[in-house]
Every structure is written in structure tokens, then in C-alpha cells.
C-alpha positions as CSV (number, residue, x, y, z in Angstrom):
1,X,-27.9,2.2,1.8
2,X,-27.2,5.7,0.5
3,X,-24.5,6.2,-2.1
4,X,-23.3,9.1,-0.1
5,X,-22.4,7.1,3.0
6,X,-18.9,5.7,3.1
7,X,-18.5,2.2,4.4
8,X,-15.7,3.3,6.7
9,X,-14.0,6.7,7.8
10,X,-10.4,7.0,8.8
11,X,-8.2,10.1,9.8
12,X,-6.0,9.5,6.9
13,X,-4.8,6.7,4.6
14,X,-2.1,5.5,6.9
15,X,-4.8,4.8,9.5
16,X,-6.3,2.3,7.2
17,X,-5.6,-1.1,8.9
18,X,-5.0,-4.1,6.9
19,X,-6.6,-6.4,9.1
20,X,-9.7,-4.3,8.8
21,X,-9.6,-4.7,5.0
22,X,-9.0,-8.4,5.1
23,X,-11.9,-8.8,7.4
24,X,-14.1,-7.2,4.8
25,X,-12.7,-9.5,2.0
26,X,-10.8,-6.7,0.4
27,X,-7.8,-7.7,-1.9
28,X,-7.7,-4.7,-4.1
29,X,-7.2,-1.1,-3.1
30,X,-8.0,1.9,-5.4
31,X,-6.4,5.2,-4.3
32,X,-7.2,8.8,-5.1
33,X,-4.4,11.1,-5.7
34,X,-5.0,14.7,-4.9
35,X,-5.2,15.2,-1.2
36,X,-5.4,11.6,-0.4
37,X,-1.7,10.6,-1.5
38,X,-0.2,14.1,-2.3
39,X,-0.8,17.7,-1.5
40,X,-1.1,20.6,-4.2
41,X,2.9,20.7,-4.3
42,X,2.8,17.1,-5.2
43,X,4.4,16.1,-2.0
44,X,3.5,12.8,-0.4
45,X,3.8,12.4,3.3
46,X,6.3,9.7,4.3
47,X,3.6,7.7,6.4
48,X,1.6,7.4,3.3
49,X,4.6,6.3,1.2
50,X,5.2,3.5,4.0
51,X,1.7,2.4,3.9
52,X,1.6,1.8,0.4
53,X,4.8,-0.3,0.5
54,X,3.3,-2.2,3.6
55,X,-0.1,-2.7,1.6
56,X,1.8,-4.3,-1.2
57,X,3.9,-6.4,1.0
58,X,0.6,-7.6,2.7
59,X,-0.4,-8.8,-0.8
60,X,-3.0,-6.1,-1.6
61,X,-3.3,-5.2,-5.4
62,X,-2.9,-1.3,-5.4
63,X,-3.9,0.9,-8.2
64,X,-4.6,4.6,-8.6
65,X,-8.0,5.9,-9.8
66,X,-8.0,9.7,-10.2
67,X,-9.8,12.3,-12.2
68,X,-6.8,14.2,-13.1
69,X,-5.5,14.2,-16.5
70,X,-2.0,15.6,-15.4
71,X,0.4,12.8,-16.1
72,X,3.0,14.7,-14.2
73,X,1.1,13.8,-11.0
74,X,0.1,10.4,-11.9
75,X,3.2,8.7,-13.6
76,X,5.8,9.5,-10.9
77,X,3.6,7.8,-8.3
78,X,2.8,4.9,-10.3
79,X,6.3,4.3,-11.3
80,X,7.7,4.9,-7.8
81,X,5.4,2.1,-6.3
82,X,5.1,0.0,-9.6
83,X,1.4,0.2,-9.7
84,X,-1.2,0.6,-12.4
85,X,-3.5,3.6,-12.8
86,X,-6.6,4.9,-14.4
87,X,-6.5,8.6,-14.9
88,X,-9.2,11.1,-16.1
89,X,-11.7,8.5,-14.6
90,X,-14.5,11.1,-14.4
91,X,-15.6,9.9,-10.9
92,X,-18.3,9.4,-9.7
93,X,-19.1,7.9,-13.1
94,X,-19.1,4.1,-13.0
95,X,-17.0,3.6,-16.1
96,X,-13.5,4.5,-14.3
97,X,-14.3,2.2,-11.4
98,X,-15.3,-0.7,-13.6
99,X,-12.1,-0.2,-15.9
100,X,-10.0,-0.4,-12.7
101,X,-11.8,-3.5,-11.5
102,X,-11.3,-5.2,-14.9
103,X,-7.5,-4.2,-15.0
104,X,-7.2,-5.8,-11.5
105,X,-9.3,-8.8,-12.8
106,X,-11.4,-8.5,-9.4
107,X,-14.9,-8.4,-8.4
108,X,-16.0,-5.0,-7.2
109,X,-17.0,-6.4,-3.8
110,X,-13.4,-7.3,-3.2
111,X,-12.1,-3.7,-3.9
112,X,-11.9,-0.8,-1.7
113,X,-11.8,2.7,-2.9
114,X,-9.8,5.1,-0.6
115,X,-10.4,8.9,-1.3
116,X,-11.0,12.2,0.4
117,X,-14.2,13.1,-1.5
118,X,-17.7,11.9,-0.8
119,X,-19.0,13.4,-4.0
120,X,-16.5,11.6,-6.2
121,X,-14.7,8.7,-4.5
122,X,-17.4,7.5,-2.1
123,X,-20.4,7.8,-4.5
124,X,-18.6,6.2,-7.4
125,X,-17.4,3.3,-5.3
126,X,-20.9,2.7,-3.7
127,X,-22.5,2.8,-7.1
128,X,-20.5,-0.2,-8.5
129,X,-20.5,-2.2,-5.2
130,X,-16.9,-1.4,-4.0
131,X,-16.0,-0.8,-0.3
132,X,-15.8,2.9,0.1
133,X,-13.4,4.4,2.5
134,X,-13.3,8.1,3.2
135,X,-10.2,9.7,4.6
136,X,-9.7,13.2,5.7
137,X,-7.9,15.4,3.2
138,X,-4.0,15.6,3.9
139,X,-4.0,19.3,3.5
140,X,-6.5,22.1,4.1
141,X,-5.3,23.9,1.1
142,X,-6.9,22.7,-2.3
143,X,-8.1,23.4,-5.8
144,X,-11.2,25.5,-6.1
145,X,-13.1,22.8,-7.9
146,X,-12.9,20.6,-4.7
147,X,-13.1,23.5,-2.1
148,X,-16.6,24.4,-3.0
149,X,-17.8,20.7,-2.2
150,X,-16.3,20.7,1.3
151,X,-19.1,22.4,3.2
152,X,-21.7,19.8,1.5
153,X,-19.5,16.9,2.4
154,X,-19.1,18.2,5.9
155,X,-22.9,18.0,6.2
156,X,-23.1,14.4,4.7
157,X,-20.5,13.3,7.2
158,X,-22.2,14.9,10.2
159,X,-25.5,13.3,9.1
160,X,-23.8,9.8,9.1
161,X,-22.1,10.4,12.4
162,X,-18.5,10.8,11.1
């Protein structure tokens, strides 16, 4: 399997079905922040907030795994949902993913990484044996350091039939 291919594709995080996750023996979920949970104005759509609360009620262990070093993004979300996080993870490097798995005290094969980028979230998850879930970005407006990758990711998704 290619490290570029997500194990699953959803229109957005709120479309990720808990029964689907359970069927794949997923008990832990890592969430990216930028354009997966919040937009550039740090606003989280209500359906995503509800999904996180529902996931916690369904007994999934939820954690944030993000490349950002901006605590004003990470801390409020972690506090709001009472979840742990690893920031400045340097995805797709393995270290951040493995640190998150260690904090969750779970085997990588039982953790799903949900994110909006093939070149960070999907590759990194696949490299450590996590279940990779690609979701469409919640907003078209994004930072320059992500925007340049989108045409490449579009080709990758097309190649795999997504």
C-alpha cells in the first residue's frame, strides 16, 4: 500500500461514522486542527463540535495532533473538549504520531488520524500503521504553506479514485 493513499475518505469530519470506526477496530482518534476542526478565523462549525462530543460519548479516546505551535489555537479546543494534544508534531514525521499513541497508551493499529492533508496527516499516519482518514478541508481559504500542496493532493486523490 502506498503511504499516499488514505484508508478512508469523507466529505468532512462530521461524516465519519462511529460504526465504521468500530468495524475497523478503532478506539482512538487523532484530529488535525487547521481546516479539519477550525477555519483561519479559529471558528469551529457546530456540527464538528457535536461530532467530537458524540465521539467522546461513544467511548473513543480523542486527541489533537497538529503541526501548529500556536497555543491560542490548540489550548482552547483541548480545554473545551477536555482532550489532550500534541502540537508542533512535525507531521508527516513519525515522532508526533508515536508520541500521541504513547499518550493514549494504544497500539497504532487502533488509532485513526483524521485530517485534511495527504502530505502530512495521511502519509504520517500510514507510516506508523494508523488508520488514515482524509476529510475535505472545511474552508477553501487557507494558509500559503498549505495552499501550494492542494493541486498535488488533488492529483493523488484522483489517482486513488476519491
